[in-house]
N, C-alpha and C positions, 0 to 999 in steps of 0.2 A: 480230499480237499483240492481246490484249484491251486495253481502256482502261487497266486497272490496270497491265499489263505495260508499256504505253507510258510510264507515269510512270517506270518503271525504265529502259527503253531510251533515253529522252531525257536521262537524267541524265549529268553529266560522268563520275562515277565508273564507271558501267557502260560508257560508251563507251570509256574509257581502259583498261579491264581485261578485261571478258568479252565485249564486242561483237566482231563480225568485224573483222579487221584486214587492212590492205593488205600487211602483212609475212607472206609465205607461209611463212617459215622456222619460225614457231611456230603456224601456223593449226591444226594437228591437236591440239596441246596445249590451245590456247584452246577449241577446239570440245569437247574432252572435258570441260573445266571448265564451259563454258556449258551443255552438254547435261545434265550432272549437276545443276547448279544449278537448271535449269528443272524437272527432275523433283522435286528437293528442294522447290522452291517450291510445286509442285502439291500435294504431300503435306502440307506445312506449312499450306497454305490450308485443307485439310479440318480439321486439328486446331484452327486458329484459330477456326473457326466454333463450336467447342465452348465457347469462352470465354464467349460471350454466353449460351449455354444455361445454364451453371453460375453465372455472375456477371452477371446482366442489368443491374445498376445501373452497371457500369463503362462509361466512354466507349469508343468503338470500338477494339477490339484485333484486328480481323480482318486479312485480307491487304491491304486498302487502307492500313491503318496501316503494315504492314511494307513495302509498296512505297513509301509516301511517305517512308520514312526514307532511301531512296537519294537522293531529291530534296533533302530537308533537309540530309543529310550533304554533298552536292555543293555546296550553297549555303554551308554553314559552312566547308568546307575551302578553297573557291575553285577556280576553273577551272584554275589552274596546279598544283594539288596532284597529286603523282604516287604511284600505287600500282602494284604489280606485279599481274599477273593472279591469282597465287595469293593475294595480299592481298585482291583483289577478291572471290575465291571465299570466303575465310575470313570477311571482313567480311559478305558477303551471307548466309552461313550463320549467323553470330552474330545478324544482324538477324532472321532467320527464327525462331531458337530462343529469343531472349531473353525473350519473354513467353508462349511456347506453353504452359508449365507452369502457366499461370493457369487450367487446365481439369482436370477429373478424368481425362479420357481421356489426357492427356499426363503424368499422374502415375504412376510405376511402381507397379503393383499396383492401380491405380484406387481406387475408394471404400473397398473393404474394407481395403486397405493404409493409407489415410488414417486411418480410424477406429482402426486398431491402433497408429498412431504416437503416442508419448507426448505429442507437441506438440498433437495433437488434443484429448486429455483435458485437458492444461494449459489450452487455450483454452476448453473447455467449463466447467471449474471457474472460470476467470476471468470468463466471461460470467455465470454464475449468481451469483457473488458480487457483480458489478457491478450486475446488473439486478434480482436478487431478494434480495440480502443473505444468501445461504446457499449451502452447497455442494450440488452435485447429488446426487440419490439414485443408487444403483448402476446402476439401469436407465437413468437419464438421462445417465450418462456416455457410454454407447454410442449412445443414441437420444434426444438432447435434443429439446425442443419445436421446432416448425418455425421459429419466429422466431429462437431461439438457434442452431439448426442453420445457418440462413442466414448469421448473423453470424460463426459459427465457421468455416464453409467459406470465406467471403471472407477472413478473417484468416489462415487456414491456408495457402490458396493464395498469398496475398500474401507471407507470410513464407517460403514454401518454393519459390516458382516459380523464383527465380534459382538456387538450389542444384540443383534438378531439371533446369534448363536444361542444366547441365553433363553430364547423363547421357542426354539425349534422343537424341543421335546414335547411341547404341548400344542404345537401347530398341527391342525388336522387337515386331511385331504379327503374330498368326497369321491366316492366311486360312482359308477353309472347307476347303481341301485340306491344311491343317496346315503350309503353308510359311511361313517367317518373312520378313517384309518390314521394311525400315528406312526412315527418312526420307531417308537418303543411300544410294541404291541401289548405287552403285559401291563394292564392298568395299574396294578399294585406297585410294580417296579417303577412305572412312570411317575406315579405319585410320590413314591419314596425317594427316588434318585434323580428325577428329571430336573429339579431346581438346582441341585449341587452340580450335576453334570453340565448344565447350561452356564452356571457361574464360572466353573473352571474353564470351560471352552472360551467364555468371554475374556477370562483373565489373561490369555496369551497376548492381549493388546494393551494390558495395563503396565505401569511401571512396577519394578520389583517392590518398591515401598508400598504401593497400593495393594499388591498381593499380600504382603505381610499384614497390613492393616485389616484387610477384608477377611482373611482366613486365620482367625485367631483361636479357633476351638476345634476339638475333636468331635466327630459325629458318631453317636453310638450305633450299634448293630440293629437292623430291623428285627421285629419280634420273632420272625420265623428262622432267623439265622443264629449260629453260635455267637455268644456274647463277645468273643474276642475279634469278631469281624468288624472292627471299628474302621472309620474313614478319617484320614488326616488330609483335608483339602489343601493345606499349604504344601505338603510334600508332593501331592499329585499335580498341583499347578506348576510347581518348579520342574517336574519331570516333563510335562507337556511343553512348556516354553523352551526348555533346553533342547528337546528332541526336534521340535518344529524349526528352531533356528538352525540346527545342525544338519538337517536333511538337505544337502546341497549337491548330491552326486548326479551322475548322468541319467538316472531314472527319472529325474524331473525335467530333463531336456533331451529327449531321445533324438538322435540325428535324423532318422527317417521322418519322424513327426515334424521336425523343424523344416525338412526339405519340402514337405507337401503343404506346409502352412504359410500363410502370409503374415509374417511377424513384423510388427511395426518397428521403426528405427529405435524407439526408446527402449523396447524390450529385447532387441537383438543382442545387446551386450550381456544381458542376464543369461540368455540362452547359451551364448558362446562360452562363458566360463563354467556354467554348471554341466554343460555337455562334456567337458573335458575331465571332470573330477571323478575319481573312484570313490568307493565307499571308504569312510574313515575307519581307522583302527585305533585301539587304545594302547599306549605305551607309557608305562608308569601312571602318572595322573593326567596325561595329555591326550587329547584327540589329535590324530595325525591325518591330515588331508593330503592326498597325492593326486597327480594328474596322469591320465593315460597317454596324453599327447602334450607336446610342448606348445607354448603360446608363441606364435610368430610375431614379428614386429607389427603388422597391421592389427594383431589381436592384443597389443599392449594395453589399451584401455580396459579390455575385459579382464586382464590379469590384475590390474590395479583395483578394479571393482571387486574381484575375488578377494584380494587382500583386505579391503575395507569390510567386506561381508564376514570374513573369518575373524577379523578383529571384533566385530559385533558379537559373533558367537563366543569369542573369548571373554568379552565383557559379561555376557549372560552367565557363563559358567562360573566366573569369578564372583559375581554378585550373588548367585545362588549358593555357592559354597560358603560365602561369608554369612549369609542369612541362616542356612541350616546349622552352621557351626555355632552361631550366636544363640540359636533356639535350642541347642542341645539335641538336634535331630540327626539321624544317620546321614553322613555326607556321601555325595556321589563319587564314583570312581574317577570320572573325568572332571577335572577342575580348571582346565585351561585348554588352549589350542596351541599346538607346537608351531614355532617359527614365525609367529605374527609380530614379534617385537621389532624385527629388522627385516626389510624387504629381501635382501640377498640371502637371508637364512630361509625364508619361505621358499625361495627359488630352488632350494635343494630338494624340496618336496613337490612343489607345483612349478614345473620347469619352464624356462623360456628358451627361445631359439633365436640366435643372432642379435640379441640385445640384452642389456644388463639392467635389472630393476634397482637402479640407484635411487635412494630417497632424496630427490631433488625438488620436493614440493615447496611452494611458496609458504612462508610462515612469518609470523610477527613476533619479534623478540621482546620489544618494549611496547606492549599494548596500551598502557596508560599514556605513554607519550603520543602514540598515534591518535588516541581518542582526544587528548588535549588539543592536538594540532588540527586534525580533520573535523572533529566535533566542536572546535572552539574558534580561535581567532583566525586560523588559516581559512576556514569556511565562511565565518560570519564577519570577519574584520574586527575592528576595535569598537563595535557598537555595544555599549553597556545595556541597551534595552533588549537585546536578543533573548537572554534567559527568561525575562518576564513575558515576552511575546510567545516564546515556545511553551511556557507553562499555561498561558491563557489558551493557546491553540489546543494543547492536550486536554485541558479541562472542557473546552467547548465540544471537542470530538466525543468525549465521554458522555456529555449531556445529550448530544444528538442521538447517540446510540441508545441511551436509556429511554428517550422519548419514543423511539420506534419499538423497542422491546416491550414497553409497558403501555403502548398506545396513549401516550401523553400528548397534550396539546402543544402547539408551537410556542406557547408562553411559558411552558415549564422549564425550569432549570436556571441556575444562576452561578456566576463565577464571582467570588469575593476576593479582593486584593487588599492587602494591608502592608504598610511600611512603618515600622515602629522602632524607636530606640529604647533598648533595655540596657542602660549604661553598663559598659561603654559601647556595646556592640549594637549594630543595626540588623533588623530581621525583616526579610521580605517573605510574605506568605500568600499563597494562592490556593483557594479552596473551591471545590465544586461539589454538586450533588448529582454527579453523573453515575455511570454504571459501575464504577469501582473496579478493583483488580483482585483476582484470585491469587493464591500463592504461586501458581504456575505462571501467570502473566507477570507477576511482580519479579520473579527470579529468572524466568527464561526469556522474557521479551523486554521488559524495562531495562534489564541489565545487559542485554545482548546488543552490543553496538552494531548498528546497521541492519537490525532485524525488527520489523514492525509487526505487531499482532494483526493489524488491520489488513495486511496483505498476505497473511499466512493461511494455510488450510486449517490451522487450529482455531481461527476465528469462527469458522462454521461449527466447530465443536463447542467452543465457549459460548457463542451467542447464535444458535441456529435461528434462521429466519431474518437475520439483520440485513444481509445483502439483498435478499429478495424484496425487502421493503424499501430499497433505494438508498441505503446508507453509503455515503462516500466520505472517507476521512480526509481531513486536510493534511494530517501527518501521514507520510508514506514511506519515509526512509529509515525510521528507527534510530535517529541520531539526535533529535531535538532535545530530549531530556538531558543529554550530556552537556549541553550548553550551560547548564547551571554551574558547572565547575569553572566557568570563566569568571564567576563573581563570588564563588563560595567554596569552602573546603568542608564545612559542616552542613550536611543536608539531611533532613528528616522527612520521610514519606509515610503518611498515615492513610490507610485505605480500607474500605469495606465494600464488598460486592453488594449489588442491589438485592440479591436473593439470600444474603447471609444475615446472621443475627449480630447484634452489637458486640457480643462477646467474641465474635470471629474477626474483629478488626485486627489488622496486621500493621506492624511498624517496621520500616526499613531505614536504618540509620548509617550515614557515612560520617565517620569521625575525623578522617584525614583525607578527604577528597578521593581521588583515584589511586592514591598511594597505599591506602589501607584497604582492608577487607570489610565490606559492609556487614552489618548485623541485622538479621531478621528475627523478630520476636513477636509474641502476642501483645496486643496493646494492654497497658495497665488500665485499671478501671476508669481512672480520670481521663484517659486518652481515647476510650471507646467512642465511636461515632454514633450519634442518635439516628442518623439517616445514612444511606449509602453515599459513596463519593470518595474523594481523595483530597488530602491536604499535603502540599509541599511547602516546607519551611526552610529558608536559606538564611544562614548567618553570613552577612556580607563581609567580604574581606576589605572593603573600602568604604569610607564614609560617602554616602550618596551625593553629597554636595562638593566633594573634591573632584579634581580633574579626572575624567574617566569614570566618575560615579554615575549612578542611575539618574540623578537629578541635576547633574552639573550643566551649567549653561555658559557658553563662551561670551554671552552678552549679559553681564550681571543684572542689568535693569529688567531683563526678562526672566525673572525667577520662576522655575518650574515647580510644580507640585506633582505628587504621584497621581492625582486625579487627572491632570493635564496629560501626563505621559500615557496613561491607560486609554484616554479618549483618542489620542493620536495613534496609538498602536492598534486599536480595534474599533475603528469608527463605524464599521458596518457589521458588527457581530450579530449572529442570529440567536444568541442567548443573552439573558440579562447579566449585566456586569455592574457590581457594586464596589465602591472603594471606601475604605475607612478614612474619614477625615473629621477632625475635631471630636473624636470620641464616638462617632456613629457612622454606620455605613450609608453612603449616599448612592443612589442609582445614577450612573453616568451614561450608560447605554442600555436601552431596552431592546429586547429581541426584535431584530429587523426594523427598528424604528428609523433607520436611514432612509427608508422609503417614504415615510410620512412626516418625520420631524420637520420643524420649521427650517427653511433653507439656510437661514443665518446660523442656526445651531449646527447643522451638518457641516457647513464650511468652516466653522470655528474648530472642528475636530481635526482639521487637516493641517499638515505642516505648512508653515508660512515661508515664503521665499525671503532669504536674507537680503534686506535692502535698507541700509542705514538712513537713506533719504526719505523713507516712508515711516510715518508715525503709527502708533497703535490706533489712534483715532482714524487715520486714513484707512487702515485695514478694516476697522469696524464699519466705516461708512461703505467701503466697497462691498463687504460681505452682505450688508443689508440690501444694496442695490442689485447685486448679483443673484440674491436669493430668488427674485422674481423670474430670472431667466433659467433656473434649473428645470430640466425636463427629463423624464424617464427614457431610457434606451431599451427598446423592446425588440426581441427577436420575432420571427414570423409566427411562432406559436404563442406569442403573448407574454413569454417569460421576461420579467424585468431584470436586465443585466447591467443597469447603470442608472445614475441620476447625476446629471452634470450640466454645465454650460460652457460655451466656448469663451476662451480668454485670449490674451495676447501671448503670454509665455515668452519665448525667445524669438518670436517671429519678426520683431523689429528692434534692433539694438538702440534706436533713438528713443524708444518709448519706455518710460518708467511706470511700473504698475504696482498696486497694492494687493494684487490678487494672490490667493493661496495656491500652492501646487495641488493638483489633483492626485489621486492614487489609484492603482490597481489593487483591489482587495482580494486576498486569497483566504477563503474561510472566514471572511469578515475582518481579517487582519491586514494592515497596510503592507504593501509590497513595493512595487515599482512606483517611482515618482512620475507623474504626468504633468508636463508643462504645456500651457496653451489649452488645457481642459481643466476646469475647476469642478471638483466633485469626486464621485466614486464610480469606478467601473469594476464589476466583478471579473475575476480572472482565474487562470490556472498557472501553477509554477512551472518554470523552465529550468530551475536549478534547485538542488537540495536545500540551499540556504533560504529559498523562497524570497529572495530579495529582487528577483526579476520575474515578472509575470506577464502573461499575454491575455488580453481581454477575451471574455467568452462571447461577447456580442459578435454577430456575423458582420462582414463588411457591408452587407445590404442594410442591416439595422443601424450601423454607425452612419451610413450615408443618409438615411432618412432623418436621423436625429440631427446631423450636421446641417442639412438643408432647412430644417425648422429653426435651428439656431441662427441661420443667416438672416431671418426676419426679426430676430430678437436682439441682435448685436447693437443696433442703434439705440436701444433702451438703456444700454449699459455704457457704451463708449461714444464719445461725442466728436472726436477729431477724425478726419479722413485717414490719418496715419494709423490711429488705433484700429479703425474699422478694417483697413487694408491688412493689418497684421492678423486680425481675426479671420479675414477672408482666406489668408494663406493656410491657417490651421483647418478651416472648413474644407479646403481643397485637399489637404493631406488626408482628411477623413473620408474623401471620396465624394463630397457634396458639391452641389452647384453654388456658386457664390452669390447668386441672386442680384439684388440691387446694391450690394456692397462695392465700394471702390476697389479696383484691382491694379490701377496703373495711373501714372501722370502723363498727360499728353497736351502739349502746347501750354503747359503751366497749370492745367486743370486736372483734377481727379476724375476718372471715368470708371463706370461699371461695365461689366461684360455686355449688357444690353446696349449701352451707349456705343461701345466699340462696334458692335454688330450693325448698328444703324449708320455708321460712318462710311464714307467712300475712301478707300485706301489706295495708295500707290502700289505698284507691283513689287516693291522692295520695302521691307520693314526691318528695323533694328530695335533690339531690346537691350537697354542699359541698366545694369544693376544699381540700385540706390547707393550702394557703397561707393561706386565710382563717382557719383555726383557729390556725395557728402564728404568724401575724403580726398580722392585723387584730384578733383576739380575745385576743392575747397578754396584755394587761393587764386583761382583764375577768375578774373572779372570780365564782365560784359560779353560773355560768350552766348551764342544763340544755338540751341539744339535744332538739328535738321527736322523737317516736317515729317520724316518717316520714322522718328525715334519715339519709342515709348520707354518711360522710366518705370521699371517694376522689377521685382525679384526674379532673377533668371538663373541663380545658382545658390548652392549652399542652403539646403532645406533645414529648418529647425527640427530638432528631435522632440517629438511629443512624448514618447515612452522612453524614459531615461534609464530605468533599472537602477542598480546600485551605482556607486561612483565609478566603478571600473568594469561593470558588466551591463551591456546595453541590450535592450529587447530587440529581438529579430522580427517582431510583429510590425507589419507595414513598412518593411525595408524596401528600398528601391527609390529611384528618382523619376519614374514615369508613371502616368496614370494608366488605366486599363486600355485606353485608346492609343497608347504609345506616345502621347504628347508629354512634355515635361510636367512634373507634378508641381512645379513652382507656379507663381501667379503669371509668369510669362506664358505658361501653357494655357491658362484660362484665356488670356488675351489672344493667343494663336487660335484657339477654338472659335472665338467670336469673329476674328478676321477671316477664318476659313468660311464661315457662314456668310459674311459680307461679300467675299469673293465668289461664293457659290461653288466652292470646290469641296471635295471630300477630304476627311482627315487623312485617309490612306494615301491619296494623291499628294497631299502636302508633305507627308512623311517621306514619300519617295523623292521629292524634289529638294528636301532640306534635311541635313543631318542633326540639327538642333544642338550642335556643339559650339561653344563660344570660341571666337577667333580673336587674335591680336590685330591691332592696327586697323580697326574698323572706324570709318569716318562717322562721328556722331554729332559734331558741332563745328562752328566757325567763330573766329574772333578777329575782327578787323580784317576779314578776307583771308585769314590763315586758318586752314582746316585743323581740327582737333580730332585725334584718333585715340581710341581706347579699346580695351577688350570688351567684346559684346557678342550677342547672339543675333543672327540675322536669318530671315526667311525670304523666299521669292515665290511669287505666284506661279503655280504650275501652268505650263503651256497647254 
């Protein structure tokens, strides 16, 4: 035998199962198994060489690794452990197959089939989003860039290899003469053992619980073998997973192979620690790992990775030992790994040089407190609407996912909200018919603070094809659900996956908020859901009408209802939302109806600016007039990213308006407040709290929309002061102010076109209206100089407000693209430059556009009046 096969032949498990035996009564049967296995191994060795070709960064996965697992497995189970020859054959076959699918050649259909798999496209989309912040172009989905292709292939083979291992025994290869060959040449053995070999090979990727559930029976001996040659798949699956986890020595990371290979940075650390490890040995019930060389200070990260990996091996051995013990099966000799409990203890085996492995990792002592703080008021503030908003957002994400997975129409899906008093308590409930949650999602993602399923590799396993169909979740941070504990201690989650039966409905209950341990249980019959989806029910800790409650209003005459709150929270939702009112559910928002619903209705969903001088009738009249000015904001590709009209907002402190505040909507839910724009702009979040958003519309799209609004403003606002305030907001949006008034000159309001047609002196001064209205308020009979324009020259109004203490960074800055002030004074300067016949750049070079003190602006009875003002001079 070769050196590699000697590793197998010298192992206890080989000797006791497939090696030649002195017992002549079963020698023919053993020889059949042994001969088949050696042929199997030879063919597997060829496939194993392909792994390095396709995934060069991986540590060694060739036949030397597969052979070494016999040695490691024998060490772990101990010399007294007994397997039947058929168990030896099945274990050996599972060892050969378990990693073979980490190559293209061992994947059914090869590379063409891989690129047609929806999981390939999912991974391509995920990589482009992660690395480039965008979705791939159509051509890139099939042929991504080389760097991304390499990452995607690695992740695809990693995710699918265990599943494909189950099929490899029956995968055929054609020779030049069109005959089919298999890795298991003996047809009868392939039919008898191929399926269980594949399942055990697959199982090394499962949880230990899934292994226990799947392998619950003993398989009898084949007809041609002695009757005691039974097979216990559970025992074999445990041997394979323990041996595979524990094979970490330098045979998997040879120094010379590393020297001649181009190992990527991400894999370098794995090679470093495995390169230094010797073969483990057994002492009492522990595997002992030692290093041949010490880890230097620059290699400290590799040492810590070694510790974490050995902890993983330790967890495997302990969980296997507990399972075997509970099942009454023979236990393995190795039941733990020595030294992994304390870093400095491991350092006595895996040594370090010139540094100490002190356990100084960051840890959280009081996790419930952190969650309450970061996932509650510290993040979201004192807003009692946040939990409801987050639940609506989670529900709408689940519905969007189900639409894509089941090829449903855009009209499918609804979120139902109810607020009811069941004396003495109040209950808030949000229900959806979305994709639902499995037990894995419910326990490992919903309850894992800061971890979102939608951004995890597991999403591609839970919902393959979802990313490739364009799914983008609103929820990204995995913290929104925990906001429910801002308003409730008793929370009940009922859920059923879309592909599960009603009897598989699960219930997760919190009886004492974050202080207690939640209970997971099967749903009682009356709790079982007739359709897929999720129900979240909160028992509120506060009466909704009390201060800080869900429906509390600081203005008693404006009494809120849950229907009003839901409309304001989700004015542009792309799923149907129904609210329980007067005993029945009423549709308050239809999917994407913000695009087509009557303008008055859309504006009524938005938060109103608090102004005690404006009556409800005034607001209603303004909404009806403003409705005719609403226009869609479209990007160059025709995508509608807003529907709004220009308003006054804070552009003029002298103007009182009944207009509502606009919003930036993220996933259809209200985020940033927008003043000076009435309506809805779709956006993306800039903070985990999603209370600050940036519009998705491009600057060019906003400019086009703003310039159309310049022609519509006179239909809504009558006074020049109001129209000038709107002109300021149009200029901030990048638009030309058109015929709108932008300044007062010699007592009259003038537009940019009128300014351009004038003849101007070589010196111009711009005085802010604040100076006129307040600083000169008590000065009588003054006359402004002929070179003075009264217009806004400082202090731009903020359109995108964000939350009360977090402002949007979108459209920050005080200058337009041409470098002139973004204030209305800048619009006047542009018009004067055209009148003078000079370029904007020349004008910028001759004036710094900074306001100065003591600039003469007027005279009174021959006495000059000076003030702070902006001045420009005509370039020479």
